[in-house]
N, CA, C and O atoms as a Tinker XYZ file with bonds, in Angstrom:
   308  protein
     1  N      0.845000   -1.173000    0.000000    73     2
     2  CA     0.000000    0.000000    0.000000    64     1     3
     3  C      0.887000    1.232000    0.000000    63     2     4     5
     4  O      1.821000    1.327000    0.797000    81     3
     5  N      0.607000    2.161000   -0.873000    73     3     6
     6  CA     1.345000    3.411000   -0.889000    64     5     7
     7  C      0.431000    4.530000   -0.398000    63     6     8     9
     8  O     -0.792000    4.436000   -0.495000    81     7
     9  N      1.036000    5.577000    0.123000    73     7    10
    10  CA     0.263000    6.706000    0.640000    64     9    11
    11  C      0.846000    8.004000    0.105000    63    10    12    13
    12  O      2.059000    8.135000   -0.062000    81    11
    13  N     -0.021000    8.945000   -0.156000    73    11    14
    14  CA     0.382000   10.272000   -0.594000    64    13    15
    15  C     -0.540000   11.270000    0.104000    63    14    16    17
    16  O     -1.713000   10.975000    0.333000    81    15
    17  N     -0.027000   12.426000    0.435000    73    15    18
    18  CA    -0.797000   13.433000    1.160000    64    17    19
    19  C     -1.082000   14.618000    0.250000    63    18    20    21
    20  O     -0.193000   15.090000   -0.460000    81    19
    21  N     -2.317000   15.099000    0.271000    73    19    22
    22  CA    -2.739000   16.249000   -0.517000    64    21    23
    23  C     -3.431000   17.272000    0.363000    63    22    24    25
    24  O     -4.009000   16.931000    1.395000    81    23
    25  N     -3.370000   18.504000   -0.045000    73    23    26
    26  CA    -4.244000   19.513000    0.536000    64    25    27
    27  C     -5.537000   19.451000   -0.257000    63    26    28    29
    28  O     -5.523000   19.195000   -1.461000    81    27
    29  N     -6.654000   19.683000    0.418000    73    27    30
    30  CA    -7.952000   19.628000   -0.229000    64    29    31
    31  C     -8.895000   20.575000    0.501000    63    30    32    33
    32  O     -8.566000   21.119000    1.555000    81    31
    33  N    -10.074000   20.757000   -0.083000    73    31    34
    34  CA   -11.094000   21.568000    0.570000    64    33    35
    35  C    -12.468000   20.963000    0.283000    63    34    36    37
    36  O    -12.635000   20.171000   -0.644000    81    35
    37  N    -13.428000   21.349000    1.087000    73    35    38
    38  CA   -14.799000   20.896000    0.927000    64    37    39
    39  C    -15.599000   22.042000    0.324000    63    38    40    41
    40  O    -15.637000   23.130000    0.899000    81    39
    41  N    -16.234000   21.825000   -0.811000    73    39    42
    42  CA   -16.957000   22.902000   -1.500000    64    41    43
    43  C    -18.432000   22.977000   -1.119000    63    42    44    45
    44  O    -19.197000   23.705000   -1.751000    81    43
    45  N    -18.830000   22.243000   -0.105000    73    43    46
    46  CA   -20.232000   22.213000    0.318000    64    45    47
    47  C    -20.954000   20.972000   -0.163000    63    46    48    49
    48  O    -22.020000   20.635000    0.353000    81    47
    49  N    -20.386000   20.285000   -1.152000    73    47    50
    50  CA   -20.984000   19.057000   -1.673000    64    49    51
    51  C    -19.993000   17.904000   -1.731000    63    50    52    53
    52  O    -20.362000   16.752000   -1.500000    81    51
    53  N    -18.726000   18.212000   -2.041000    73    51    54
    54  CA   -17.741000   17.136000   -2.172000    64    53    55
    55  C    -16.361000   17.629000   -1.749000    63    54    56    57
    56  O    -16.106000   18.830000   -1.658000    81    55
    57  N    -15.493000   16.679000   -1.497000    73    55    58
    58  CA   -14.102000   16.983000   -1.167000    64    57    59
    59  C    -13.344000   17.144000   -2.474000    63    58    60    61
    60  O    -13.401000   16.270000   -3.338000    81    59
    61  N    -12.628000   18.265000   -2.625000    73    59    62
    62  CA   -11.900000   18.572000   -3.853000    64    61    63
    63  C    -10.410000   18.675000   -3.547000    63    62    64    65
    64  O    -10.005000   19.390000   -2.630000    81    63
    65  N     -9.600000   17.959000   -4.316000    73    63    66
    66  CA    -8.154000   18.060000   -4.169000    64    65    67
    67  C     -7.691000   19.423000   -4.677000    63    66    68    69
    68  O     -8.187000   19.910000   -5.693000    81    67
    69  N     -6.747000   20.035000   -3.974000    73    67    70
    70  CA    -6.203000   21.325000   -4.394000    64    69    71
    71  C     -5.093000   21.166000   -5.424000    63    70    72    73
    72  O     -4.660000   22.153000   -6.018000    81    71
    73  N     -4.627000   19.939000   -5.645000    73    71    74
    74  CA    -3.586000   19.648000   -6.626000    64    73    75
    75  C     -4.126000   18.572000   -7.560000    63    74    76    77
    76  O     -4.833000   17.673000   -7.103000    81    75
    77  N     -3.820000   18.633000   -8.843000    73    75    78
    78  CA    -4.297000   17.579000   -9.745000    64    77    79
    79  C     -3.615000   16.241000   -9.439000    63    78    80    81
    80  O     -2.407000   16.187000   -9.208000    81    79
    81  N     -4.389000   15.191000   -9.443000    73    79    82
    82  CA    -3.863000   13.844000   -9.244000    64    81    83
    83  C     -4.888000   12.865000   -9.806000    63    82    84    85
    84  O     -6.077000   12.951000   -9.499000    81    83
    85  N     -4.418000   11.938000  -10.625000    73    83    86
    86  CA    -5.326000   10.977000  -11.234000    64    85    87
    87  C     -5.574000    9.818000  -10.267000    63    86    88    89
    88  O     -4.658000    9.073000   -9.917000    81    87
    89  N     -6.817000    9.688000   -9.850000    73    87    90
    90  CA    -7.239000    8.582000   -8.993000    64    89    91
    91  C     -8.079000    7.611000   -9.810000    63    90    92    93
    92  O     -8.856000    8.021000  -10.671000    81    91
    93  N     -7.916000    6.322000   -9.533000    73    91    94
    94  CA    -8.767000    5.337000  -10.177000    64    93    95
    95  C    -10.129000    5.343000   -9.496000    63    94    96    97
    96  O    -10.234000    5.601000   -8.297000    81    95
    97  N    -11.161000    5.058000  -10.268000    73    95    98
    98  CA   -12.515000    4.994000   -9.714000    64    97    99
    99  C    -12.551000    3.995000   -8.557000    63    98   100   101
   100  O    -11.950000    2.924000   -8.634000    81    99
   101  N    -13.246000    4.347000   -7.509000    73    99   102
   102  CA   -13.424000    3.529000   -6.297000    64   101   103
   103  C    -12.124000    3.316000   -5.527000    63   102   104   105
   104  O    -11.999000    2.345000   -4.782000    81   103
   105  N    -11.154000    4.217000   -5.701000    73   103   106
   106  CA    -9.920000    4.140000   -4.910000    64   105   107
   107  C    -10.265000    4.274000   -3.434000    63   106   108   109
   108  O    -11.118000    5.082000   -3.068000    81   107
   109  N     -9.620000    3.503000   -2.599000    73   107   110
   110  CA    -9.815000    3.587000   -1.152000    64   109   111
   111  C     -9.021000    4.776000   -0.632000    63   110   112   113
   112  O     -7.847000    4.933000   -0.967000    81   111
   113  N     -9.652000    5.616000    0.187000    73   111   114
   114  CA    -9.017000    6.809000    0.725000    64   113   115
   115  C     -9.192000    6.857000    2.233000    63   114   116   117
   116  O    -10.155000    6.315000    2.775000    81   115
   117  N     -8.265000    7.501000    2.893000    73   115   118
   118  CA    -8.386000    7.837000    4.305000    64   117   119
   119  C     -8.419000    9.358000    4.367000    63   118   120   121
   120  O     -7.518000   10.023000    3.855000    81   119
   121  N     -9.442000    9.902000    4.985000    73   119   122
   122  CA    -9.606000   11.352000    5.043000    64   121   123
   123  C     -9.463000   11.805000    6.488000    63   122   124   125
   124  O    -10.137000   11.286000    7.378000    81   123
   125  N     -8.581000   12.778000    6.717000    73   123   126
   126  CA    -8.417000   13.400000    8.023000    64   125   127
   127  C     -8.859000   14.842000    7.902000    63   126   128   129
   128  O     -8.321000   15.594000    7.089000    81   127
   129  N     -9.833000   15.232000    8.700000    73   127   130
   130  CA   -10.343000   16.597000    8.640000    64   129   131
   131  C     -9.661000   17.418000    9.718000    63   130   132   133
   132  O     -9.704000   17.077000   10.900000    81   131
   133  N     -9.033000   18.504000    9.294000    73   131   134
   134  CA    -8.384000   19.438000   10.209000    64   133   135
   135  C     -9.070000   20.769000   10.013000    63   134   136   137
   136  O     -9.014000   21.360000    8.934000    81   135
   137  N     -9.719000   21.239000   11.064000    73   135   138
   138  CA   -10.423000   22.507000   10.922000    64   137   139
   139  C    -10.084000   23.418000   12.087000    63   138   140   141
   140  O     -9.747000   22.960000   13.179000    81   139
   141  N    -10.176000   24.674000   11.844000    73   139   142
   142  CA    -9.903000   25.659000   12.870000    64   141   143
   143  C     -9.840000   27.036000   12.246000    63   142   144   145
   144  O     -9.754000   27.181000   11.027000    81   143
   145  N     -9.884000   28.025000   13.084000    73   143   146
   146  CA    -9.885000   29.402000   12.601000    64   145   147
   147  C     -8.489000   29.976000   12.456000    63   146   148   149
   148  O     -8.316000   31.050000   11.881000    81   147
   149  N     -7.487000   29.269000   12.972000    73   147   150
   150  CA    -6.147000   29.833000   12.929000    64   149   151
   151  C     -5.127000   28.741000   12.667000    63   150   152   153
   152  O     -5.430000   27.550000   12.732000    81   151
   153  N     -3.937000   29.166000   12.376000    73   151   154
   154  CA    -2.837000   28.229000   12.180000    64   153   155
   155  C     -2.572000   27.445000   13.458000    63   154   156   157
   156  O     -2.249000   26.259000   13.397000    81   155
   157  N     -2.704000   28.087000   14.611000    73   155   158
   158  CA    -2.504000   27.400000   15.894000    64   157   159
   159  C     -3.570000   26.333000   16.103000    63   158   160   161
   160  O     -3.259000   25.255000   16.609000    81   159
   161  N     -4.822000   26.605000   15.728000    73   159   162
   162  CA    -5.873000   25.587000   15.823000    64   161   163
   163  C     -5.523000   24.387000   14.954000    63   162   164   165
   164  O     -5.699000   23.244000   15.376000    81   163
   165  N     -5.028000   24.638000   13.743000    73   163   166
   166  CA    -4.643000   23.562000   12.838000    64   165   167
   167  C     -3.481000   22.764000   13.422000    63   166   168   169
   168  O     -3.479000   21.534000   13.362000    81   167
   169  N     -2.487000   23.462000   13.987000    73   167   170
   170  CA    -1.344000   22.784000   14.591000    64   169   171
   171  C     -1.787000   21.887000   15.748000    63   170   172   173
   172  O     -1.308000   20.761000   15.888000    81   171
   173  N     -2.702000   22.391000   16.573000    73   171   174
   174  CA    -3.197000   21.605000   17.703000    64   173   175
   175  C     -3.972000   20.376000   17.225000    63   174   176   177
   176  O     -3.881000   19.312000   17.837000    81   175
   177  N     -4.725000   20.516000   16.149000    73   175   178
   178  CA    -5.468000   19.378000   15.605000    64   177   179
   179  C     -4.518000   18.300000   15.090000    63   178   180   181
   180  O     -4.748000   17.113000   15.322000    81   179
   181  N     -3.440000   18.704000   14.385000    73   179   182
   182  CA    -2.457000   17.730000   13.908000    64   181   183
   183  C     -1.719000   17.082000   15.069000    63   182   184   185
   184  O     -1.424000   15.888000   15.024000    81   183
   185  N     -1.418000   17.850000   16.105000    73   183   186
   186  CA    -0.758000   17.299000   17.286000    64   185   187
   187  C     -1.637000   16.239000   17.944000    63   186   188   189
   188  O     -1.150000   15.174000   18.322000    81   187
   189  N     -2.928000   16.528000   18.081000    73   187   190
   190  CA    -3.858000   15.560000   18.684000    64   189   191
   191  C     -3.947000   14.289000   17.830000    63   190   192   193
   192  O     -3.978000   13.182000   18.367000    81   191
   193  N     -3.987000   14.449000   16.507000    73   191   194
   194  CA    -4.048000   13.283000   15.627000    64   193   195
   195  C     -2.766000   12.449000   15.739000    63   194   196   197
   196  O     -2.825000   11.220000   15.741000    81   195
   197  N     -1.625000   13.108000   15.830000    73   195   198
   198  CA    -0.346000   12.399000   15.978000    64   197   199
   199  C     -0.286000   11.646000   17.294000    63   198   200   201
   200  O      0.147000   10.494000   17.340000    81   199
   201  N     -0.719000   12.296000   18.360000    73   199   202
   202  CA    -0.704000   11.645000   19.674000    64   201   203
   203  C     -1.631000   10.429000   19.698000    63   202   204   205
   204  O     -1.301000    9.407000   20.300000    81   203
   205  N     -2.784000   10.538000   19.050000    73   203   206
   206  CA    -3.713000    9.402000   19.003000    64   205   207
   207  C     -3.098000    8.240000   18.223000    63   206   208   209
   208  O     -3.255000    7.083000   18.612000    81   207
   209  N     -2.401000    8.539000   17.131000    73   207   210
   210  CA    -1.738000    7.491000   16.354000    64   209   211
   211  C     -0.643000    6.798000   17.136000    63   210   212   213
   212  O     -0.512000    5.575000   17.080000    81   211
   213  N      0.144000    7.574000   17.867000    73   211   214
   214  CA     1.196000    6.976000   18.700000    64   213   215
   215  C      0.602000    6.140000   19.816000    63   214   216   217
   216  O      1.139000    5.082000   20.147000    81   215
   217  N     -0.488000    6.589000   20.397000    73   215   218
   218  CA    -1.136000    5.821000   21.466000    64   217   219
   219  C     -1.630000    4.482000   20.938000    63   218   220   221
   220  O     -1.558000    3.478000   21.646000    81   219
   221  N     -2.134000    4.448000   19.699000    73   219   222
   222  CA    -2.566000    3.176000   19.113000    64   221   223
   223  C     -1.372000    2.274000   18.816000    63   222   224   225
   224  O     -1.466000    1.056000   18.963000    81   223
   225  N     -0.256000    2.858000   18.403000    73   223   226
   226  CA     0.918000    2.070000   18.016000    64   225   227
   227  C      1.659000    1.513000   19.223000    63   226   228   229
   228  O      2.197000    0.407000   19.164000    81   227
   229  N      1.690000    2.266000   20.315000    73   227   230
   230  CA     2.445000    1.875000   21.506000    64   229   231
   231  C      1.494000    1.763000   22.680000    63   230   232   233
   232  O      1.183000    2.753000   23.341000    81   231
   233  N      1.036000    0.550000   22.932000    73   231   234
   234  CA     0.079000    0.304000   24.005000    64   233   235
   235  C      0.740000    0.266000   25.372000    63   234   236   237
   236  O      1.953000    0.427000   25.510000    81   235
   237  N     -0.094000    0.050000   26.371000    73   235   238
   238  CA     0.376000   -0.001000   27.757000    64   237   239
   239  C      1.340000   -1.161000   27.991000    63   238   240   241
   240  O      2.170000   -1.100000   28.898000    81   239
   241  N      1.240000   -2.220000   27.179000    73   239   242
   242  CA     2.097000   -3.389000   27.376000    64   241   243
   243  C      3.398000   -3.311000   26.571000    63   242   244   245
   244  O      4.117000   -4.303000   26.459000    81   243
   245  N      3.701000   -2.140000   26.013000    73   243   246
   246  CA     4.949000   -1.950000   25.273000    64   245   247
   247  C      6.136000   -2.099000   26.220000    63   246   248   249
   248  O      6.149000   -1.478000   27.283000    81   247
   249  N      7.146000   -2.918000   25.856000    73   247   250
   250  CA     8.287000   -3.094000   26.760000    64   249   251
   251  C      9.121000   -1.823000   26.886000    63   250   252   253
   252  O      9.189000   -1.016000   25.959000    81   251
   253  N      9.748000   -1.660000   28.035000    73   251   254
   254  CA    10.687000   -0.556000   28.220000    64   253   255
   255  C     11.996000   -0.915000   27.530000    63   254   256   257
   256  O     12.405000   -2.076000   27.523000    81   255
   257  N     12.635000    0.064000   26.965000    73   255   258
   258  CA    13.920000   -0.148000   26.328000    64   257   259
   259  C     14.998000    0.388000   27.253000    63   258   260   261
   260  O     15.144000    1.598000   27.427000    81   259
   261  N     15.739000   -0.516000   27.833000    73   259   262
   262  CA    16.749000   -0.142000   28.799000    64   261   263
   263  C     17.955000    0.489000   28.118000    63   262   264   265
   264  O     18.205000    0.256000   26.935000    81   263
   265  N     18.684000    1.275000   28.859000    73   263   266
   266  CA    19.864000    1.970000   28.342000    64   265   267
   267  C     20.853000    0.987000   27.715000    63   266   268   269
   268  O     21.512000    1.308000   26.726000    81   267
   269  N     20.952000   -0.203000   28.290000    73   267   270
   270  CA    21.904000   -1.199000   27.788000    64   269   271
   271  C     21.545000   -1.663000   26.375000    63   270   272   273
   272  O     22.416000   -2.134000   25.644000    81   271
   273  N     20.287000   -1.537000   25.986000    73   271   274
   274  CA    19.858000   -1.990000   24.665000    64   273   275
   275  C     20.118000   -0.942000   23.590000    63   274   276   277
   276  O     20.000000   -1.239000   22.401000    81   275
   277  N     20.463000    0.262000   23.983000    73   275   278
   278  CA    20.708000    1.334000   23.032000    64   277   279
   279  C     22.148000    1.301000   22.564000    63   278   280   281
   280  O     23.063000    1.043000   23.346000    81   279
   281  N     22.341000    1.564000   21.285000    73   279   282
   282  CA    23.698000    1.614000   20.742000    64   281   283
   283  C     24.208000    3.034000   20.805000    63   282   284   285
   284  O     23.480000    3.987000   20.527000    81   283
   285  N     25.455000    3.160000   21.169000    73   283   286
   286  CA    26.072000    4.470000   21.170000    64   285   287
   287  C     26.772000    4.700000   19.839000    63   286   288   289
   288  O     27.344000    3.775000   19.262000    81   287
   289  N     26.727000    5.927000   19.357000    73   287   290
   290  CA    27.395000    6.278000   18.119000    64   289   291
   291  C     28.893000    6.418000   18.390000    63   290   292   293
   292  O     29.283000    7.125000   19.319000    81   291
   293  N     29.735000    5.758000   17.597000    73   291   294
   294  CA    31.177000    5.900000   17.828000    64   293   295
   295  C     31.612000    7.335000   17.558000    63   294   296   297
   296  O     31.016000    8.020000   16.726000    81   295
   297  N     32.639000    7.788000   18.251000    73   295   298
   298  CA    33.105000    9.171000   18.037000    64   297   299
   299  C     33.694000    9.323000   16.633000    63   298   300   301
   300  O     34.270000    8.384000   16.084000    81   299
   301  N     33.540000   10.523000   16.063000    73   299   302
   302  CA    34.122000   10.810000   14.744000    64   301   303
   303  C     35.630000   10.975000   14.897000    63   302   304   305
   304  O     36.111000   11.501000   15.901000    81   303
   305  N     36.350000   10.527000   13.911000    73   303   306
   306  CA    37.806000   10.669000   13.953000    64   305   307
   307  C     38.251000   11.762000   13.040000    63   306   308
   308  O     39.448000   12.033000   12.938000    81   307
């Protein structure tokens, strides 16, 4: 599965892409609606969506990664 992100707008009847892109009929899409009156509102909406995605990816039973499991970068010579 490949993914591409577009800016779009709702014209009152349908969702319209702001950039031309050829889609095949009945293409499966995932739509995320970000709305707000300001850039800060939009930023907060994206932050909330990101946090929700991370919460789904990393559940309560996720193991802790101990310091010993981390690799250190060798010094540059």
